[in-house]
LUMMI-277049 format. One record per residue: residue in three letters; x, y, z of N, C-alpha, C, O in turn. Coordinates in steps of 0.2 Angstrom, whole numbers, plus 5000, padded with zeros to 4 digits. Example, Ala and Ser with C-alpha at 12.3 -4.5 7.8 and 13.67 -1.06 7.14 Angstrom:
REM residues 2
ALA506649725039506249785039506649845039507149835042 SER506449895035506849955036506450005039506750065040 
This chain:
REM residues 305
MET443967295390444667325389444967355393445567345395 LEU444567405397444867445399445167395407445667405410 ALA444667345410445267315416445467265413445667225416 PHE445567265407445967205404446767225404447267195406 LEU446567285402447367375401447667375408448267375410 LEU447067385414447267395422447767355424448367365425 LYS447367285423447467225425448567215421449067195425 ARG448567225414449167225411449567265414450067235417 LEU449467325415449867365417450167365422450767375423 SER449567365427449867355435450467295437450867305441 MET450167225432450667185433451467235428452067235431 ALA451367245423452067295420452367325428452767285431 VAL452267365430452367405435452867375441453367385444 LEU452267325442452767265446453367225445453867215449 VAL453267215438453867195434454367245435454967245438 ALA453967305432454567355433455067355439455667335439 LEU454567395446454767385453455367315453455967325455 THR455067265451455767195453456367215450456867235453 VAL456267225442456967235437457367275441457967265442 SER457167325442457367405446457567375453458067405455 SER457367345456457867315462458467275462458967275466 LEU458167235457458767175454459567205452460167185454 THR459267255447459767305446460267345451460867345452 PHE459667365451460067405459460567365463461067395466 SER460567325464460967265467461467255466461867255470 LEU461667265459462367245457462667285458463267295455 ASN462467335464463067395464463567365473463967385476 PHE463067305473463067275480463667195478463967155481 LEU463667205471463867125471464367095473464467045476 SER464767145470465567125474465767155479466367165478 GLY465267165487465567205491465567275490465267305486 ASP465967305494465867375495465867395491466067345487 PRO465567455486465567475479466167545481466567575477 ALA466067565487466767595489467267575486467567595481 ILE467467525489468067495490468467485482469067485481 ALA467667455475467667445471467967515466468267505460 LEU467867585468467967625467468867665468469167685463 GLY468867655474469467665476469967625475470567655474 GLY469867565475470567505474470867495481470767535485 GLU471167435481471367425485471867465491471867455497 SER472167525486472767555490472267595494472467615499 ALA471767615493471167665496470967675502470467645504 THR471467725507471267745514470667745516470267765512 GLU470667725521469667745527469667825524469267825520 ALA469967865525469767925523469567955516469268005516 ASP469867895510469667905503469067865503468567895499 LEU468767805507468367785506467667825511467067805510 GLN467767865514467267885514467267955513466867995516 THR467667965509467568045505467167995498466768025495 ILE467167935497466767915493466167885491465867875486 ARG466067855500465567865503464967905500464467895497 GLU465167975504465068035505464568065499463968065499 THR465068075493464868095484464468035484463968065485 TYR464367995483463967925479463367925483462767915479 GLY463367915490462767925493462867865497462467845501 TYR463467825497463367755498463567765506463967725508 ASP463367795510463467805518462767815522462667815528 LYS462167815515461467825518461367735517461667695514 PRO460767735521460467645521460067625515459567645513 ILE460267585513460067545507459467545504459467535498 PRO458867565508458167575505457967655504457367675501 VAL458767695507458467775503458867765497458567775492 GLN459567745497459967745490459567685488459767645491 TYR459167665485458567645480458167675478457967685473 ILE457767725485457367775481457567835477457267865473 ASN458367855481458667935477458767895469458467915464 TRP459267815469459167805463458767805458458867825453 LEU458167745462457467765456457167835455456967855449 THR457267865460456867945456457167975454456868025452 ARG458167965452458267995449458467975442458468015438 ALA458467895442458267875435457567885433457567885427 VAL456867895435456167915432456367965429455967975424 GLN456868015432456768095427457368085423457568135420 GLY457768035421458168015415458868025420459467995418 ASP458968045424459668055426459967955428459667925433 LEU460367935425460467865426461267855429461667805428 GLY461367905432462267925436462567935432462267955427 GLN463367925433463767955428464267905428464367865432 SER464767915423465167845420465767865423466167915423 HIS465867795428466667805431467267795427467867805428 TYR467067785422467567785414467467855410467967895409 LEU466967855407466867905402466967985406467168035403 ASN466967995413466768055416466268105413466368165412 GLN465568065411465068095409464368065411464368005413 PRO463768105410463168075410462868005407462768005401 VAL462767945409462767885407462267885401462167855396 SER461767935403460867915399461067975391460767965386 GLU461668015391461868045386462267975380462067965375 GLU462667945385462867875378462367855376462267845370 ILE462067825381461467775379461067785377460767735375 PHE460867865376460267875370460567905365460267935361 GLN461367885365461467935361461867855355461967865349 ARG461967785357461867725355461267665353461367615350 LEU460767695356460267675358459767655353459367615354 PRO459867725345459567725339459667655336459267615335 THR460367665336460767615333460567545334460367515329 THR460567525341460367465341459567435339459267385337 MET459267505342458567505340458467455330458167415328 ALA458867495329458967495319459167415317458967385312 LEU459567395323459767345319459167275322459167215319 GLY458767295327458367245330457767265325457467215323 LEU457467305324456867315319456967265312456667225310 CYS457767285309457967265303457867145304457767105301 ALA458067165311458267075311457767055311457766995309 LEU457067085315456467065316456067055306455767005303 VAL456267135305455867125299456067035294455666995292 PHE456767055294456867005289456766915294456766865290 ALA456766905301456266825301455766855302455666825307 LEU455366885301454566885300454566885294453966875291 ALA454966895289454766885282454766845279454466835274 LEU455266805282455466735281455366685286455566635285 SER455166695291454766635293453766635293453466585293 ILE453466695294452766675292452766645287452566585287 PRO453066695280452866635272452966575274452466535273 LEU453466545277453666465278453266445282453066385280 GLY452866465287452466435291452066415287452066355284 VAL451466495285451066465281450866415275450366385274 LEU451666435271451666385265451766295268451666255264 ALA451966275274452266225275451366195281451266135282 ALA451066235282450466225283450166205278449966145277 ILE450066245275449566215269449666145266449266095265 ARG450466145266450566075262450966025267451465995264 PRO450866015273451065975279451165915275450765895272 ASN452165885276452265835277452565815269452865765267 SER452365895265452765885259453465925258453665965262 LEU453665905252454465925251454466005254455066025256 LEU454066045254453966105255454166115262454666145264 ASP453566075267453466065274454266085275454566135277 ARG454466015274455365965276455766025273456266055277 PHE455666055268456266125267456166165273456666175277 ALA455666195273455466245279455766225285456266265288 LEU455466165288455666105294456266125295456466145300 THR456766105288457466105289457866165289458466165291 ILE457766215287457766295289457866315298458266355302 ALA457466285299457066305307457666235310458066265312 VAL457766185311458066145313458866165314459166155319 VAL459266215306459666255305459966295308460566295311 GLY459366355307459366405314459466375320460066365323 GLN459166375322459166335330459666305331459966325336 ALA459966275328460566245331461066295329461466305334 MET461166335325461966355321461766425327461266455328 PRO462466415330462666475333462566535329462766525323 SER462266625331462266675329462966705328463066745323 PHE463366685334464066725330464466705326464866735323 TRP464466625325464566565320464366585313464866605308 PHE463766595311463366615307463766705306463766735301 GLY463866715309463966805305464866795304465166835301 LEU464966765306465866765304465866735300466466745298 THR465466685297465266635290465166705286465566725282 MET464666725287464466775282464866835281464766875276 MET465366845285465866895286466466875282466666915277 LEU466666825282467166795278467066785272467466795268 TRP466466765270466166765261465866815259465866805253 PHE465466875260464966925258465666975260465867005254 ALA466166995264466667065265467167035264467667085263 ILE467466965265468266955262468366935257468666965253 ASN467966875255467966855248467966875243468466885238 TRP467166895244466866915238466566985238466367005232 ARG466667035243466767095245466267125242466467165238 ILE465567105244464967155242464767185246464467235245 LEU464967165253464767205260465167235264465667205264 PRO465167295267465667295272465767255279465267235282 VAL466267235281466467195286465967235292465467215294 SER466267295296466167305300466067385300466367415296 GLY465567425305465367465308464767505304464467465300 SER464467565305463667555305463567625300463167665302 ASP463867645296463867705293463367695288463067745286 SER463167655286462567645279462267585279462367545283 TRP461867565275461267525276461467455276461367415279 LYS461867465271462267405270462667385275462667315276 HIS462967415280463467395288462867345291463067295294 PHE461967355291461767315294461567245288461467185290 VAL461567255285461467195280461367115284460967085286 MET462267115286462367045289462267035297462166975299 PRO462467105300462067085308461467065306461367005308 SER460667095302460367085304460167045301459567055299 ILE460367005298460366925295460266865301459866825302 ALA460766885304461366845310460866855313460466825311 LEU460666895317460366925324459666885321459466845325 GLY459266905316458666865314458766795313458466765318 TYR458966775310458866695310458666665315458166625315 TYR459166695321459166665326458566635329458466585333 ILE458066675327457266675331456966655327456466625330 THR457066655316456666605313456166565314455566565313 PRO456766525317456566435319455866445323455366435319 GLY455666465331455266485333454766505330454266465331 VAL454866575327453966605322453766565318453166555317 MET454266515314454066485312453766425311453366405307 ARG454166385317453466335319452766365322452266335322 LEU452866405325452366455327451866425323451466375323 THR452066485319451566505312451366435311450766425312 ARG451666385310451466325307451066295311450466285310 ALA451166295314450666235321449966275321449466235322 GLY449966355321449366395321449166395315448566375314 MET449366405311448666375304448666305304448066275303 LEU449166255305448666215304448066185310447666145307 GLU448066195316447466205319447066245317446466225316 VAL447166295315446666335314446166295308445566285308 LEU446866285302446466275296445866205296445566195291 ARG445966155303445466115303444966145306444366105306 SER444966205310444266205314443666205310443766225304 ASP443166185311442466215310442366285305442266275299 TYR442266335307442166375305442566405298442366455294 ILE443266355298443666365290443366335283443366345277 ARG443066285289442466225284442066245281442066235275 THR441666295285441366335283441366365279440966345275 ALA441866425278441966465276442266435268442166465263 ARG442566395269442566345261441966315258441766305252 ALA441566285264440966265258440566325257440066325254 LYS440666365260440366445256440666465249440466505245 GLY441166425249441466465240441766505243441866555239 VAL442066525249442666605250443266565245443466505245 SER443566625242444266605240444766595245444766625250 LYS445166545241445666525246446066575247446266575253 PHE446466635243446666675248446366715255446566715260 SER445766745253445366755258445566735263445866755267 LEU445366635263445066595267445866595272445866585278 LEU446566605267446966595271447166645274447466635280 PHE447066725271447566775273446666835280446766865285 LYS446266815276445866845281445566825287445366865291 HIS445566765286445266725290445766685296445766705302 ALA446066625292446366575295447166615299447266605304 LEU447466665294447966695297448166745301448666765303 ARG447366785301447366825307447166795314447266825319 ASN446866725313446866705318447466675322447666705327 ALA447866615317448566595318449166625320449666605323 ILE448866715318449466765322449666785328450166825330 ILE449066765330449066805338449566785340450066825340 PRO449666715343450366715347450966725345451466755348 VAL451066715340451566745335451966835335452466855335 VAL451166865337451266935339451666935347452166965349 SER451466915349451666895359452466875357452966905358 LEU452466815353453166795352453666845349454166855353 ALA453666855345453866925340454266975345454766995345 ALA453567005349453767075352454367045358454767085360 VAL454166975362454866955366455466955363455966975366 GLN455566925356456066915352456366975352456966975351 PHE455867035352456367095349456467115355456567175354 GLY456367115360456667115367457267085367457867115368 PHE457267025365457766985366458366995363458966995365 MET458067015355458667045353459067085352459667075350 LEU458767145356459067225360459567205366460067235366 GLY459367165370459767155375460367105371460867125372 GLY460167045366460566995365460967015360461466975359 SER461067065356461467115353462267125352462767125348 ILE462267125359463067105363463467075358464067095356 VAL463267015356463766975351463966995347464566995346 ILE463467025342463167015333463767095336464367085335 GLU463667155338463967215338464667215340464967255340 THR464767165342465267155345465967135339466367175337 ILE465567075337465767055331465867105323466367115320 PHE465267125322465367165319465567245320465467295315 ALA465767265327465867335328465467395325465767445322 ILE464667365327464367415326464067435332463667415336 ASN464267515332464267555338463567565342463167615342 GLY463367505345462767525346462767515356463267535360 LEU462167495358461967485366462367415366462867415369 GLY462267355365462667305365463267305367463567285372 PHE463767345359464267355360464667405367465267395370 LEU464267455368464367475373464167445380464467485384 ALA463967425381463967355386464567315386464767305392 TRP464867275380465467255380465967305384466167295390 GLU466067345381466467395383466467395391466867365395 SER465867455391465967435401465967385405466167385411 ILE465767315400466267255405466667255405466867255411 GLN467167255399467867275399468267335405468867325408 ARG467867385405468067465409467867445417467867485422 ALA467667385418467367395424466767445427466667455433 ASP466467465421465967545423465267535426464767535423 LEU465367515432464767495435463967525433463467495432 PRO464267595432463467625432463267615427462667605426 MET463767605421463667615415463167545413462567545410 MET463467505414463167405415462567425418462067395415 GLN462467455423461967445427461367505423460767505426 ALA461367525419460867585418460767555410460167575407 ILE461267515406460867465402460567415402460067405399 VAL460767385406460367325408459467345410458867315409 LEU459667405414459067455416458567485410457967485412 VAL458667505405458467505399458267475394457867485389 LEU458667425394458667345389457667335392457167335389 SER457867325401457467275403456867305404456367265405 PHE456867385404456267425402455767415395455167425393 PHE456467415391456067425383455767345383455367335378 TYR455867285387455667225388455067215390454667175388 ILE454867255395454267245397453867295395453367305398 ALA453967355388453467385388453467355382453367405379 LEU453567315377453767265371453067235373452567235370 THR453067185380452567135381451967145382451467115381 PHE452167215386451567215387450867255381450267245382 PHE451367305375451167315370450667235366450167235364 ALA451267195367451067135364450267085367449867055364 ASP450367115372449767105374449067135374448467115377 VAL449167195372448867245372448367225364447767225363 LEU448967195361448967205351448367115351447867105347 ASN448767085357448267025356447467045357447067035353 ALA447467075363446667055363446467115362446067135366 TRP446667145356446067185350445967135346445367135345 LEU446567085343446567045339445966975342445666935338 ASP445966975347445666925350445266945356445466955362 PRO444566965354444166975361444166945366444166975371 ARG443966875366444066815370444766805376444666775381 ILE445366845376446066845376445866895384446066885390 ARG445366965382445167005388444766975394444667005400 ILE444366925391443966885396444466855400444566875405 GLY444866815397445166775402445466805407445766775411 
């Protein structure tokens, strides 16, 4: 197990370094960052002052090492628009995005796993077709359109839920459903396929022949093995939802990290956008690593591979 952990950890570190170098390169996508900060009317003296202030006069490898060192210590730079530390604004809004992502993930798993199990128990039945229909609709329907539709009915016509904001749990109901329903088809189909494969295996037939109860057969023996790929997918999808929440947070005016990213793009606030990409990428890498560890704990065969 220790060798497996070290191997996965080294891979995570390499991916993190690659992501950090790509994130750092955002500074130079539009050319000289000093010109982007100073504007077209800036004189050469002004540009030189900007380069010295922000360290752009140093070689690029030195800039990257200095930037990465500060980022590891929690210093993600200074916002050009807000004129305050980027880390303060990000970590102030991050809990809202995390709460939205967790609520969406809980909704998706609570809907998709039972549907996948029931569909596998009765393949090609009416229930199976109903589950597959839900999967097809969820995969074809854009999350922003679904969110706007819910807003029209539940908030404007029926006035059951608030239109926008993040002040109470009611504000998270529609955004969580809109964000979570998008990943439901993948989880449901994977659960169904895994359960179908496990239920046809020899050890399940042996357990059934020994008189093991149906509940124990499904949830203690079959689901534990079928759920292993779902764990990896759920972790990856959670990271995806943190990054993809920008559309949902913008529609529902939720003051989270996604909405901050949209504001930063409008303001051309490069340090803020750079830090948001870095933080969300590191969350994605960490979630993938912990999913691998959890899978290895659930299935010892993975440690050998």
